[in-house]
C-alpha positions in Angstrom: -8.4 -74.3 117.4 -11.8 -75.8 115.9 -13.0 -74.0 112.8 -16.3 -72.3 114.4 -14.3 -70.9 116.7 -11.6 -69.2 114.0 -14.5 -68.7 111.3 -15.4 -65.0 109.6 -18.4 -64.0 111.9 -17.0 -65.3 115.0 -13.7 -63.3 115.0 -16.4 -60.4 113.8 -18.5 -61.1 117.0 -15.4 -61.3 119.1 -13.9 -58.5 117.8 -16.6 -56.1 117.5 -17.7 -56.8 121.5 -17.5 -54.2 124.2 -15.7 -56.1 126.8 -12.7 -57.3 123.9 -9.6 -57.3 125.6 -6.2 -58.2 123.2 -4.7 -59.2 125.4 -6.5 -62.0 127.2 -6.9 -62.4 123.4 -3.6 -63.2 122.1 -2.3 -65.1 125.6 -5.0 -67.7 125.0 -3.8 -68.2 122.0 -0.3 -68.7 122.8 -1.1 -71.0 125.9 -1.8 -73.9 122.8 0.9 -76.2 122.6 1.3 -75.5 118.4 2.1 -72.6 119.0 3.8 -71.7 115.3 0.6 -73.3 113.8 -1.9 -71.7 115.5 -0.4 -68.3 115.2 -0.7 -68.9 111.6 -4.0 -70.2 110.9 -4.9 -66.9 113.0 -3.5 -64.7 110.7 -4.9 -66.2 108.0 -8.0 -65.6 109.2 -7.1 -61.6 110.4 -6.2 -61.5 107.4 -9.4 -63.2 105.4 -11.8 -61.4 108.0 -10.1 -58.0 106.4 -10.7 -58.5 103.2 -14.4 -59.8 103.7 -14.7 -56.3 106.6 -13.1 -54.0 103.3 -15.6 -56.2 100.9 -18.8 -55.1 102.8 -17.7 -51.7 103.0 -17.3 -51.0 99.3 -21.1 -52.7 99.2 -22.4 -50.1 101.6 -20.5 -47.4 100.3 -22.1 -48.2 97.4 -25.5 -49.1 98.2 -25.3 -45.4 100.7 -24.2 -44.0 97.8 -27.2 -44.9 95.6 -29.8 -44.1 98.2 -28.3 -40.4 97.7 -28.7 -40.4 94.2 -32.2 -41.8 94.7 -33.3 -39.0 97.2 -31.4 -36.2 95.9 -34.0 -37.0 92.6 -36.7 -37.7 95.1 -35.8 -34.3 96.7 -35.4 -32.3 93.7 -38.6 -33.7 92.1 -40.6 -32.6 94.8 -38.7 -29.4 95.4 -40.5 -28.6 92.2 -43.9 -29.9 92.8 -43.8 -27.5 96.0 -42.3 -24.8 93.9 -45.9 -25.9 91.1 -48.1 -26.2 94.3 -47.1 -22.7 94.8 -48.3 -21.2 92.1 -51.3 -23.2 92.4 -51.9 -21.5 95.7 -51.1 -17.8 94.8 -53.5 -17.9 91.8 -56.4 -20.1 94.3 -55.7 -16.9 96.7 -56.3 -14.0 94.0 -58.9 -16.2 92.9 -61.2 -16.0 96.2 -59.4 -12.4 96.8 -61.2 -11.0 93.5 -64.6 -13.5 94.9 -64.7 -11.7 98.2 -64.4 -8.5 96.2 -67.0 -9.5 94.1 -70.6 -8.0 95.4 -73.0 -10.5 94.4 -76.1 -8.2 96.6 -77.2 -5.3 97.1 -75.6 -3.7 99.9 -77.5 -2.0 102.5 -77.8 1.8 102.5 -76.1 2.4 105.6 -72.5 0.8 103.8 -73.4 3.0 100.9 -73.6 6.4 102.6 -70.6 5.3 104.1 -68.1 4.7 101.4 -69.4 8.0 99.5 -68.5 9.9 102.5 -65.1 8.6 102.6 -64.8 8.6 99.0 -65.7 12.2 99.3 -63.3 12.7 102.2 -60.5 11.0 99.8 -61.5 13.5 97.3 -60.9 16.3 99.2 -57.8 15.2 100.3 -56.8 14.4 96.7 -58.5 18.0 95.2 -56.1 19.8 98.1 -52.5 17.9 97.7 -53.1 18.3 93.6 -54.1 22.6 94.3 -50.9 22.6 96.7 -48.4 20.5 94.5 -45.9 22.0 93.2 -45.5 19.7 89.6 -45.7 20.0 85.8 -49.1 20.1 84.1 -48.3 16.8 82.8 -47.8 15.0 86.0 -50.9 16.7 87.7 -53.2 15.8 84.7 -51.8 12.2 85.5 -52.5 12.4 89.0 -56.3 13.8 88.6 -56.9 10.5 86.8 -55.3 8.5 89.4 -57.9 7.9 93.4 -56.7 8.3 96.5 -56.0 5.2 98.3 -54.3 6.7 101.8 -51.8 9.4 103.1 -50.7 10.3 106.1 -47.7 12.2 107.8 -44.2 9.5 107.8 -40.9 9.7 109.3 -38.1 8.7 107.1 -34.8 6.2 109.1 -31.6 5.5 107.3 -32.1 1.8 107.1 -28.9 0.8 108.1 -28.1 2.4 110.9 -31.8 3.3 112.0 -31.5 7.0 112.3 -34.1 9.6 111.3 -33.7 11.7 108.8 -36.3 13.6 107.9 -40.4 13.9 108.3 -42.2 13.6 104.7 -46.0 12.6 103.5 -47.2 9.4 101.8 -49.7 9.8 98.7 -50.5 6.0 98.3 -52.9 6.1 94.7 -54.1 3.4 92.4 -50.4 2.5 90.8 -47.8 5.2 92.3 -46.7 5.8 95.7 -45.6 9.4 95.8 -43.5 10.7 98.6 -43.7 14.9 99.3 -41.7 17.3 101.5 -43.2 21.0 102.9 -42.0 23.6 101.2 -41.2 27.2 103.0 -43.7 28.8 100.6 -46.2 26.1 101.7 -46.1 24.4 98.0 -45.7 20.1 98.1 -42.7 18.4 95.9 -42.5 15.2 95.0 -39.5 13.3 96.0 -39.9 9.7 94.7 -42.4 8.2 93.0 -42.4 4.2 93.5 -44.5 2.2 90.9 -46.7 -0.8 93.1 -45.8 -3.0 90.1 -42.4 -3.7 90.9 -42.6 -2.2 94.8 -42.1 -4.7 98.1 -42.7 -4.0 101.4 -41.2 -5.2 104.6 -42.5 -4.8 108.1 -39.5 -3.9 110.5 -39.7 -5.1 114.1 -39.3 -2.7 116.5 -35.7 -1.6 118.5 -32.7 0.1 117.5 -35.0 3.5 117.8 -37.3 2.9 115.2 -41.2 1.7 116.5 -43.8 1.0 113.7 -41.0 0.9 111.1 -41.4 -0.6 107.4 -39.3 -0.8 104.5 -40.1 -0.2 101.0 -38.6 -2.2 98.7 -37.8 -0.9 94.6 -35.6 -2.3 92.0 -32.4 -1.8 94.0 -33.1 0.7 96.3 -34.2 0.3 100.5 -35.6 2.7 101.8 -37.1 2.5 105.4 -40.4 5.1 106.7 -42.2 4.8 110.0 -45.4 5.4 111.4 -47.0 7.5 114.0 -49.0 4.5 115.7 -48.9 0.6 115.0 -52.5 0.8 113.6 -51.1 3.6 110.6 -48.5 0.8 110.3 -50.6 -2.3 109.6 -52.8 0.7 107.4 -50.1 1.2 105.0 -49.1 -2.1 105.2 -52.9 -3.6 103.8 -53.5 -0.9 101.6 -50.3 -1.2 99.7 -50.7 -4.9 99.3 -54.4 -4.8 98.8 -53.2 -1.9 96.2 -50.6 -4.2 94.8 -52.9 -6.9 94.1 -55.9 -4.1 92.0 -52.8 -2.8 90.5 -54.3 -2.5 86.6 -57.4 -3.1 87.1 -58.3 0.4 88.1 -55.5 2.1 86.8 -57.4 4.6 85.1 -60.7 6.2 86.0 -64.3 6.1 83.7 -64.2 9.5 81.6 -67.6 9.8 82.4 -66.9 9.4 85.7 -64.2 11.6 85.9 -66.5 14.3 84.0 -69.1 13.5 86.3 -66.3 14.4 89.8 -65.1 17.5 88.1 -68.1 19.0 87.0 -69.1 18.9 91.0 -66.0 20.5 92.1 -67.1 23.3 89.6 -70.3 23.7 91.0 -68.1 24.0 94.4 -65.0 25.8 93.6 -66.9 28.5 91.3 -66.1 30.5 88.4 -62.1 30.5 88.5 -61.3 27.1 89.6 -63.4 26.3 86.1 -61.0 27.2 84.1 -58.5 26.0 85.7 -59.5 22.7 85.2 -62.3 22.8 82.7 -59.0 23.4 79.6 -56.7 19.8 81.6 -59.8 17.7 81.5 -60.7 18.5 78.0 -57.2 18.5 77.1 -56.8 14.9 78.3 -60.1 13.0 77.1 -58.5 11.5 74.4 -54.8 10.3 75.8 -57.8 8.3 78.6 -60.2 7.2 75.0 -56.8 6.0 73.9 -55.6 4.2 76.4 -58.5 2.6 77.2 -59.0 1.0 73.6 -55.7 -1.7 74.2 -56.5 -4.0 77.0 -54.0 -3.7 80.1 -51.1 -6.2 80.1 -51.2 -6.4 83.4 -54.2 -8.2 83.8 -52.6 -11.4 82.0 -52.0 -13.8 84.4 -49.3 -15.9 82.6 -47.2 -12.5 81.7 -46.8 -11.5 85.0 -45.8 -15.0 86.3 -43.3 -15.1 82.9 -39.9 -14.1 84.5 -40.3 -16.6 87.3 -41.8 -19.5 84.8 -38.3 -18.7 82.9 -36.1 -19.5 85.5 -38.2 -22.4 85.9 -37.9 -23.6 82.4 -33.8 -22.4 82.8 -33.8 -24.2 86.4 -34.4 -27.6 85.1 -32.9 -27.2 81.3 -36.1 -26.9 80.1 -35.3 -25.2 77.1 -37.6 -25.9 74.2 -40.4 -24.2 76.8 -38.1 -21.2 77.8 -38.3 -20.5 73.5 -41.8 -21.1 73.1 -42.6 -18.8 76.0 -40.7 -16.2 75.1 -41.8 -16.4 71.4 -45.3 -16.0 72.7 -44.6 -13.4 75.5 -43.0 -11.6 72.3 -45.9 -12.2 70.0 -48.6 -11.4 72.6 -46.8 -7.1 73.4 -46.0 -6.5 69.6 -49.4 -5.1 69.4 -49.1 -3.1 72.4 -48.1 0.7 72.8 -45.2 2.6 74.6 -45.7 2.2 78.1 -43.9 2.2 81.1 -45.0 -1.1 81.9 -44.5 -2.6 78.9 -41.2 -1.2 78.9 -40.6 -3.1 82.5 -41.9 -6.5 81.2 -39.3 -6.6 78.1 -36.6 -5.4 80.4 -37.5 -8.5 82.9 -37.6 -10.6 79.5 -34.7 -10.0 78.3 -32.7 -10.3 81.5 -33.9 -13.8 80.8 -33.3 -14.4 77.9 -29.9 -13.0 78.1 -29.3 -16.2 81.0 -31.2 -18.4 78.8 -28.3 -17.4 75.9 -25.4 -18.1 78.8 -26.8 -21.0 79.1 -26.5 -22.1 75.4 -23.2 -20.6 75.6 -22.2 -22.7 78.6 -23.5 -26.0 76.4 -21.7 -25.2 73.2 -18.3 -24.0 75.1 -16.0 -26.8 74.3 -12.7 -24.9 74.6 -11.3 -28.0 77.4 -10.6 -30.9 75.4 -12.7 -33.3 78.0 -15.7 -31.8 76.4 -17.6 -33.6 73.5 -20.2 -31.6 72.0 -22.7 -34.0 69.6 -23.6 -32.1 65.8 -27.7 -33.1 66.4 -27.1 -30.9 70.8 -25.3 -28.0 68.7 -28.5 -27.9 66.3 -30.7 -27.9 68.7 -29.1 -25.1 70.3 -28.8 -23.1 66.9 -32.2 -22.8 66.5 -32.9 -22.3 69.6 -30.3 -18.5 69.1 -31.9 -18.3 65.5 -35.6 -18.2 67.0 -34.3 -15.8 69.9 -33.1 -13.3 67.2 -29.7 -14.6 67.8 -28.8 -15.9 64.5 -25.4 -13.4 63.5 -24.5 -15.3 67.8 -25.3 -18.3 66.4 -23.4 -19.2 64.0 -20.4 -17.1 65.7 -20.8 -19.9 68.5 -21.4 -22.5 65.9 -18.2 -22.1 63.3 -16.3 -21.9 67.3 -17.8 -25.1 68.4 -16.4 -26.3 65.2 -13.2 -24.5 65.1 -12.6 -26.2 69.4 -14.1 -29.8 67.7 -11.1 -29.9 65.4 -8.1 -28.4 67.0 -9.6 -31.4 70.2 -9.3 -33.7 67.2 -5.7 -32.7 66.1 -4.6 -33.0 70.0 -5.8 -36.6 69.9 -3.1 -37.9 67.0 -0.2 -39.1 67.9 2.7 -38.7 66.2 4.0 -42.8 65.0 5.7 -44.1 62.4 6.2 -42.1 59.3 5.3 -38.7 58.5 3.5 -39.3 55.6 1.5 -41.7 58.5 0.6 -39.1 60.1 0.1 -36.6 57.2 -2.9 -39.1 56.5 -4.4 -39.0 59.5 -4.7 -35.3 60.2 -5.6 -34.7 56.6 -8.8 -37.7 56.7 -9.1 -36.1 61.1 -9.5 -32.8 59.1 -11.5 -33.0 55.9 -14.5 -35.4 57.4 -14.4 -32.2 60.2 -14.9 -29.6 57.2 -17.6 -32.1 55.4 -19.6 -32.1 58.4 -19.7 -28.6 59.7 -20.5 -28.5 55.9 -23.4 -30.8 56.2 -24.7 -29.5 59.6 -24.4 -25.8 58.1 -26.5 -26.7 55.0 -29.1 -28.0 57.7 -29.2 -24.9 60.0 -29.1 -23.1 56.6 -30.6 -24.2 54.2 -31.3 -20.9 52.2 -27.5 -20.5 52.5 -27.4 -17.1 54.0 -24.0 -16.8 56.1 -22.0 -18.8 52.9 -19.2 -15.5 53.4 -19.2 -16.5 57.8 -18.6 -20.3 56.7 -16.5 -19.4 54.0 -14.2 -16.8 55.9 -14.4 -19.9 58.7 -13.6 -22.5 56.0 -10.3 -20.2 54.9 -9.0 -19.8 58.9 -9.2 -23.3 59.7 -7.0 -24.3 56.8 -4.4 -21.9 57.5 -4.3 -23.6 60.6 -4.2 -26.8 59.2 -1.1 -26.0 57.1 0.6 -24.2 60.0 0.3 -28.4 61.5 0.9 -29.2 58.4 4.5 -26.9 57.5 5.5 -27.8 61.2 5.7 -31.2 60.5 6.7 -32.1 56.8 9.0 -28.9 56.4 11.8 -30.0 58.2 15.7 -30.4 57.8 15.3 -33.8 57.8 12.8 -34.4 55.3 13.1 -35.0 51.6 11.7 -34.0 49.0 10.1 -37.1 48.2 8.5 -37.9 51.9 7.2 -33.9 51.2 6.0 -34.6 48.0 3.8 -37.6 48.9 2.3 -35.3 51.9 1.3 -32.9 49.8 -0.1 -35.2 47.8 -2.2 -36.8 50.4 -3.3 -33.0 51.4 -4.5 -32.0 48.1 -6.4 -35.7 47.4 -8.0 -35.3 50.9 -9.4 -32.2 50.2 -10.9 -32.9 46.8 -13.5 -34.6 48.7 -15.1 -31.8 50.0 -16.0 -30.9 46.4 -19.5 -33.3 48.0 -20.3 -30.1 49.9 -19.2 -27.6 46.9 -15.8 -26.4 48.8 -13.1 -26.8 46.6 -9.4 -25.7 48.9 -7.3 -27.3 46.5 -5.5 -23.7 44.8 -5.8 -22.5 48.9 -3.8 -25.1 50.3 -0.8 -24.9 46.9 -0.5 -20.8 47.8 -0.7 -21.3 51.5 2.3 -24.3 51.3 3.9 -22.3 48.5 6.3 -20.6 50.1 7.6 -24.2 51.9 7.4 -25.8 48.4 9.6 -22.9 47.1 12.1 -23.5 49.6 12.6 -26.9 49.8 12.8 -27.0 45.6 15.8 -24.6 46.0 17.2 -26.7 48.2 16.9 -30.1 46.3 18.1 -28.4 43.3 20.9 -26.8 44.9 22.2 -30.5 46.3 21.9 -31.8 42.8 24.1 -29.3 41.9 27.2 -30.3 44.3 26.3 -33.9 44.0 26.3 -33.6 40.4 30.3 -31.5 40.6 31.5 -33.8 43.3 30.7 -37.6 40.8 31.7 -35.6 37.6 34.9 -35.0 39.5 35.4 -38.7 41.0 34.0 -40.4 37.8 36.5 -42.3 35.8 34.0 -41.9 32.8 34.4 -46.2 31.4 31.4 -48.3 30.9 29.8 -50.1 33.1 30.6 -53.9 33.6 27.0 -55.9 34.9 28.9 -59.5 34.0 29.4 -60.4 38.1 26.2 -59.3 38.8 23.3 -60.1 35.9 20.5 -58.9 39.2 21.5 -55.5 39.5 21.6 -55.0 36.4 17.9 -56.1 35.8 17.0 -53.5 38.6 18.5 -50.9 36.9 16.6 -51.5 33.8 13.2 -51.9 36.4 14.2 -48.8 37.7 14.2 -46.5 34.3 11.2 -48.0 33.4 9.4 -47.0 36.5 10.8 -43.6 36.1 9.2 -43.3 32.2 12.2 -43.5 30.4 12.3 -44.5 27.1 15.0 -46.1 24.4 17.4 -46.9 27.2 18.0 -49.9 25.5 20.2 -49.0 23.3 22.8 -48.5 25.8 22.4 -51.7 27.2 25.6 -53.8 25.1 24.8 -57.2 27.2 25.8 -57.2 30.2 27.9 -53.7 29.6 26.7 -50.4 29.7 27.8 -47.9 27.8 27.3 -45.2 30.3 28.9 -43.6 33.5 28.2 -44.3 36.6 27.6 -40.7 36.8 25.1 -40.0 34.4 23.1 -42.8 35.9 23.1 -41.0 38.7 22.6 -37.9 37.5 19.5 -39.4 35.6 18.4 -41.0 38.4 18.4 -37.8 40.7 16.8 -35.5 37.7 13.9 -37.8 37.6 13.1 -38.4 40.3 12.9 -34.7 41.3 11.0 -34.5 38.2 8.0 -37.0 39.6 8.7 -35.1 42.5 8.0 -32.0 41.8 5.2 -32.5 39.6 3.5 -34.0 42.2 3.8 -30.8 44.1 3.2 -29.1 41.3 1.2 -25.8 40.8 0.5 -22.8 38.2 2.6 -20.6 40.9 5.3 -22.7 41.2 5.2 -23.1 37.6 8.1 -21.0 36.4 10.1 -21.9 39.4 10.2 -25.5 39.0 11.4 -24.8 35.3 14.0 -22.4 36.2 14.9 -25.2 38.8 15.4 -28.0 35.8 17.0 -26.0 33.4 19.9 -24.9 35.8 20.2 -28.6 37.3 20.9 -29.0 32.7 23.2 -26.0 32.5 25.2 -27.3 35.4 25.3 -30.7 33.6 26.5 -28.8 30.6 29.4 -27.5 32.1 30.6 -30.6 33.0 30.9 -31.8 30.1 32.2 -28.8 28.7 35.1 -28.6 30.9 36.0 -32.6 30.7 36.3 -31.8 27.3 38.3 -28.9 27.2 41.3 -31.0 30.1 43.7 -33.1 27.8 43.7 -35.4 29.8 40.3 -36.6 29.4 41.4 -36.7 25.7 40.7 -40.2 24.9 37.4 -40.5 26.8 36.0 -38.3 24.7 33.8 -40.3 22.8 32.6 -41.7 26.0 31.7 -37.9 27.2 30.4 -37.5 24.2 27.3 -40.8 24.6 26.5 -39.9 27.8 25.9 -36.4 26.7 24.2 -37.4 23.9 22.1 -39.4 26.8 21.2 -36.3 28.8 19.8 -34.4 26.6 18.3 -36.2 24.4 16.5 -39.1 26.0 16.7 -38.1 29.8 15.9 -34.0 28.4 12.8 -35.8 25.8 11.5 -37.8 29.0 11.2 -34.7 30.9 9.6 -32.6 28.3 7.4 -34.8 27.4 6.4 -35.8 31.2 6.0 -31.5 31.4 3.9 -31.3 28.4 1.5 -34.2 29.8 1.2 -32.2 33.0 0.8 -28.2 31.9 -0.7 -29.6 28.4 2.0 -26.8 26.0 4.7 -26.7 25.4 7.5 -25.7 27.3 10.5 -23.9 24.3 12.8 -23.2 26.7 13.4 -27.2 27.0 14.5 -26.9 23.7 16.4 -24.5 23.4 18.3 -26.3 26.3 18.9 -29.5 23.6 21.1 -26.8 22.0 23.7 -27.7 24.4 25.1 -30.8 22.8 25.7 -29.2 19.7 27.8 -27.3 21.2 29.8 -29.4 23.0 30.5 -30.9 19.8 32.2 -28.3 18.2 35.0 -29.0 21.7 38.0 -30.2 20.0 42.4 -29.6 19.8 42.1 -26.3 17.5 39.2 -24.5 19.8 40.5 -25.3 23.3 41.3 -22.6 25.8 45.2 -23.7 26.7 47.8 -21.8 25.2 50.2 -23.4 23.4 52.5 -26.6 24.0 55.5 -24.9 22.7 57.9 -22.3 24.6 57.0 -18.8 25.4 55.0 -17.1 28.8 55.0 -19.0 31.8 51.9 -18.0 33.3 48.5 -18.1 31.1 47.4 -14.9 29.2 44.2 -13.9 28.5 43.5 -13.9 25.4 40.8 -13.4 23.2 38.9 -16.5 23.4 39.5 -16.0 27.1 37.6 -12.3 27.5 35.0 -13.7 25.2 33.6 -17.1 27.1 34.2 -14.8 30.7 31.9 -11.9 28.9 29.9 -15.4 27.9 29.5 -16.9 30.9 28.8 -13.3 32.9 26.0 -12.8 29.9 24.5 -16.5 30.3 23.8 -15.6 34.1 24.3 -12.2 36.5 25.2 -14.0 39.1 27.8 -16.4 38.6 30.3 -16.2 40.7 34.4 -16.4 40.2 35.2 -19.2 41.6 32.4 -20.5 38.5 33.9 -18.4 36.2 37.3 -20.1 36.4 36.0 -23.8 37.4 34.1 -23.1 33.9 37.9 -21.5 31.9 39.3 -24.3 32.6 42.5 -22.3 33.4 45.5 -22.8 35.5 45.6 -19.8 37.0 44.8 -18.6 40.7 41.1 -16.9 41.7 42.9 -13.6 41.8 44.1 -13.3 38.3 40.5 -14.5 37.4 38.9 -11.2 39.2 41.5 -9.3 37.7 40.4 -10.7 34.3 36.8 -9.5 35.3 37.7 -5.9 36.6 39.7 -5.1 33.0 36.9 -6.0 30.9 35.1 -3.6 33.5 32.9 -5.6 35.5 32.3 -5.0 39.1 29.5 -7.3 41.2 26.7 -4.7 42.1 23.6 -6.0 44.6 20.3 -5.6 42.7 17.2 -4.5 43.6 13.8 -2.9 41.7 13.8 0.3 40.2 10.8 1.7 39.3 10.1 3.0 36.3 9.9 6.5 35.2 7.5 7.6 33.5 7.4 11.5 33.3 10.5 12.1 32.7 11.6 14.5 29.8 13.6 12.4 28.0 10.9 9.5 28.2 8.4 12.2 27.0 10.7 12.7 24.2 10.9 9.1 23.1 6.7 8.9 23.6 6.9 11.9 20.9 9.6 10.5 18.7 7.3 7.3 18.4 4.1 8.7 17.2 5.9 10.5 15.1 8.0 7.4 13.6 4.4 5.5 13.6 2.2 8.3 11.7 5.5 8.5 9.6 3.8 4.5 7.8 1.9 3.6 5.4 -1.8 3.0 6.9 -2.4 -0.3 4.8 1.8 -0.9 6.6 0.9 0.4 9.8 -2.4 -1.7 10.6 -1.1 -5.0 8.6 2.4 -5.0 9.7 2.8 -4.1 12.7 2.4 -5.6 16.4 2.1 -4.6 19.5 2.9 -7.0 22.1 2.4 -6.0 25.9 1.7 -7.6 28.9 -0.3 -6.2 31.8 1.4 -8.1 35.4 -0.1 -7.8 38.5 2.1 -7.4 42.0 4.9 -9.5 40.7 7.8 -10.6 43.4 10.6 -8.8 43.6 13.6 -9.6 45.9 17.7 -8.4 46.4 20.8 -10.3 44.9 24.5 -9.3 43.6 24.8 -9.7 40.1 28.2 -8.4 37.4 27.6 -5.6 36.1 29.9 -2.9 34.2 30.8 0.1 35.4 28.0 3.1 34.9 25.5 0.5 34.5 23.3 -0.6 37.3 21.8 -4.2 37.4 18.3 -2.7 39.1 16.0 -4.3 37.0 13.1 -1.9 36.2 9.1 -2.2 37.4 5.9 -1.4 37.2 4.3 -0.5 40.9 1.6 -2.9 42.3 2.4 -5.6 39.9 0.4 -9.1 40.9 1.3 -13.0 40.3 -0.5 -13.3 37.2 0.7 -11.5 33.7 -1.4 -11.1 31.1 0.7 -10.8 27.1 -1.7 -9.7 24.4 -0.2 -9.5 20.5 -2.7 -7.0 18.7 -1.7 -5.5 15.3 -4.3 -2.8 13.8 -7.3 -5.1 12.9 -7.4 -8.1 14.8 -5.4 -9.8 18.4 -3.1 -12.1 16.9 -2.2 -14.0 20.2 -3.0 -13.7 23.7 -1.8 -15.8 27.1 -1.4 -15.7 30.8 1.4 -16.7 33.2 1.4 -16.8 36.6 4.8 -14.9 37.1 7.0 -11.9 35.9 7.4 -12.1 32.0 11.3 -13.1 32.3 13.7 -13.8 29.4 12.8 -17.3 28.9 8.8 -17.1 28.9 9.5 -14.2 26.5 11.2 -15.6 23.9 8.4 -19.0 24.2 6.3 -16.1 23.5 8.1 -14.8 20.7 8.6 -18.2 18.9 5.2 -19.1 19.2 4.6 -15.2 17.6 6.7 -16.8 14.6 5.1 -19.8 14.0 2.1 -18.4 13.5 3.0 -15.3 11.5 4.7 -17.8 9.5 1.0 -19.5 9.0 -1.3 -16.8 8.6 1.2 -14.4 6.1 -0.4 -14.6 3.6 -4.0 -14.2 5.3 -5.0 -9.9 5.0 -6.0 -10.5 8.3 
């Protein structure tokens, strides 16, 4: 087969021919010698033709689409030009009508006489109409000032069913169309009043039972009237159209002409009519002069065309032009007195302004995650709203837009890799959005008028951020080290907000306080459980690293990173003079310390310190129980070495780090150091075990055991029976320990707060006794040696728990109403303030003891001072 016969253009021409027959074409191919080769070539050629056809179709579709877009643009431009041309033609038509009505040359006398006769006839009809009208005095006075253009009898029809309703009389004035009806007494009453400024007249074709009809459109109301003849119908349509064009040019008659006309009427009427009309004119003449002192609003063509111009500007999204038109119109009409025409103009402007505001709201709406609005566009729209007098709405839309922008940014982040990486991205996106919003806010409101709204918005967005932060970080699988790193990242990012004058450190710490306290308590409990298990499993032998010196170097590096000083004294070559459980305890509590320091806040201070104290006390109990065991007597020196390391080196390191963080002494940690002194007292003589000689087979609750139980309960009222048995280290059952405790008069009760009795008789008697005692002391000792210590608490947090107490004694703490998170403590005498301190939570035993120690030191330094 030749190339020309199988090329794409030739095949396309063959296939597109009108007389193409597929069967004949296939038979001609099969008639060739090499059928397989011919079919294979033909398939390739047809496939190539199909691909070329598809490419050609794509090009044609793209070309037609581009032509369609260009044509649509041209049509849009043409539509705008036609709209402008329509306005120009309307203006030209109005100008030509004014020129035709303008009389340059004097008219013939016959025409003047005819017009005068016609005016006299209209005035006569008007006079008769006013005389027979049943209306208020104000309405009659207004009708006197207007000219009658046309009147006649019409029939009103239903505009939907074309059925006749009733006959009415229509009176066309200079600016009003009146619809009246006759009463039984011959008087006329006004049914409807149409203002020509909002009136439209539409011709109705004859048919369906209504002839010579026309419709009157006013606001949302449609009325249909029928004239007696076709000429009267045309006259009504023409006169109403002319009156609408002249509306505002002759709204009121000149006072001199009105006075002349009334004088003529008075001469023809007589004395009675003169008395009726003259007071009316005299009382309304000042109003006429006042109304003529302002130019007529409707004489301004641009004001009449303002609604259409605003619609065109909004349709073309020329918001700047629309706002300028609104400002121009508001400035123009601000000096005019209230009138129906002015109210109508304001109504039209307000409706367009609402449309404009709706367009701005739609442009600022980014609730859909796929829509993004740039800050520059937001600023333009917000400034437009402020210029339109919608500053409050502008502020609301601005912050709503920025809030959705932050949420959309959060949705685009993907949870990949470690939690810290995701939190770093999340915090960076959040802080960058707040900084951008703050800078843009300062540009929009340079005088900082809406600072409160901005701060409220920042607080709400921070709440959303912390909620998302908590859901990702505070989970069961996340340890305290990861949580501390994430919180540190968030706090570090929030410090960048200081560049715009915002500090959210306290807010974010307060919002995360509940979750942080929960993880601190959970970590404390885990450390206590691990400490008990390791103490029971440990052999309390020295550790030899001679076979693995690298592990010894790693251990030294770990403690160096944990800033533990003085540990080198416990290294003797490749041997560490400490047990494995003590080394692990030191690592765990120091790691817990540094993690807690990253989570530290003033509200977390007491909780964190209390957790450290609990861990050290639990370790002291472990050492004490080991020293009491007879089987551990050979290892007693080793236990003392480990105890000295824990309560001297490790505790000193923790106290140093906390004092550097808090910048104040923490007396409660020094009190824990006394636990080492207690441990040194244990030897064979003060053991709680009974003697090894004969006697009772069971353990007797002697005086030492009772004293030890009371010490344990007084030290921690929430301790359990199992913990008491473990601390006593006696070979008895739990039921026996419970019996010992109950025999001592203790019961396990629920603890709940009880408000302080302030006005009971016994309390008042105590006050009286105190006053008597106080006044019995000499004034010198009273003013110098009596120190008053008191605290004012704010909303202290109390929660229910169980604790031991003797029968008849309640463990419920007495609280003061309306307590807070901060306690202000003040110590004064009669001459001066001795000491003052602020505690972030309610005062407990350790805090009060710390304060007394400070007062004791201060008193010792000032004992010779006269104060």
